[in-house]
C-alpha positions in Angstrom: -2.5 2.4 -12.6 -2.2 -1.4 -12.1 0.7 -0.9 -9.7 -1.3 1.7 -7.7 -4.3 -0.6 -7.4 -2.0 -3.4 -6.3 -0.6 -1.1 -3.6 -4.1 -0.4 -2.3 -4.9 -4.1 -2.3 -1.7 -5.0 -0.4 -2.3 -2.1 2.0 -5.9 -3.2 2.7 -4.9 -6.8 3.3 -2.1 -5.6 5.7 -4.7 -3.4 7.5 -7.1 -6.3 7.9 -4.4 -8.6 9.2 -3.2 -6.2 11.8 -6.7 -5.4 13.0 -7.6 -9.1 13.2 -4.4 -9.9 15.2 -5.2 -7.0 17.6 -8.8 -8.2 18.0 -7.9 -11.8 18.6 -5.4 -10.9 21.3 -8.0 -8.9 23.2 -11.0 -11.2 22.4 -10.9 -13.0 25.8 -11.0 -9.7 27.7 -14.0 -8.4 25.7 -15.7 -5.1 26.2 -13.8 -1.9 26.0 -10.5 -3.7 25.8 -11.6 -5.4 22.6 -12.9 -2.1 21.2 -9.7 -0.3 22.0 -7.6 -3.0 20.5 -9.5 -3.1 17.3 -9.4 0.7 17.0 -5.6 0.7 17.7 -5.1 -2.2 15.3 -7.1 -0.3 12.6 -5.1 2.9 13.2 -1.8 1.0 13.0 -2.9 -1.0 10.0 -4.1 2.1 8.1 -0.8 3.9 8.8 1.4 1.0 7.6 -1.0 0.1 4.8 -1.0 3.7 3.6 2.8 3.6 3.6 2.7 0.4 1.5 0.2 1.9 -0.9 2.3 5.1 -1.2 5.4 3.0 -1.9 3.6 1.3 -4.8 2.4 4.6 -6.1 6.0 6.0 -6.1 7.1 2.9 -7.9 4.5 3.4 -10.6 5.5 7.0 -10.9 9.1 6.1 -11.3 8.3 3.5 -14.0 6.2 6.1 -15.9 9.0 8.6 -15.8 11.5 6.0 -17.1 9.1 5.2 -20.0 8.8 8.9 -20.9 12.5 9.4 -20.8 13.2 6.3 -23.0 10.4 7.4 -25.3 11.8 10.9 -25.7 15.5 10.2 -25.9 17.3 10.9 -29.2 18.6 7.3 -29.4 15.0 6.0 -29.2 14.0 8.3 -32.1 17.0 7.1 -34.2 16.1 3.5 -33.5 12.5 4.0 -34.5 13.6 5.6 -37.8 
């Protein structure tokens, strides 16, 4: 859960940074160019941010599977006894 939330946070930060860079590049032009750049920046940021969040979610899932395997292995049962 903690790793997944970190993924969402990192993805959101990445989205904000990409949208801000796109907006700053088109700020001088203004108008529809600025709007189009912000929308394109948000779309790109959401895509890349979503991939980052998904990567963190997969990492959390793999860690959970490793914990379950270690917890159910016969050697772990013998060590606990």
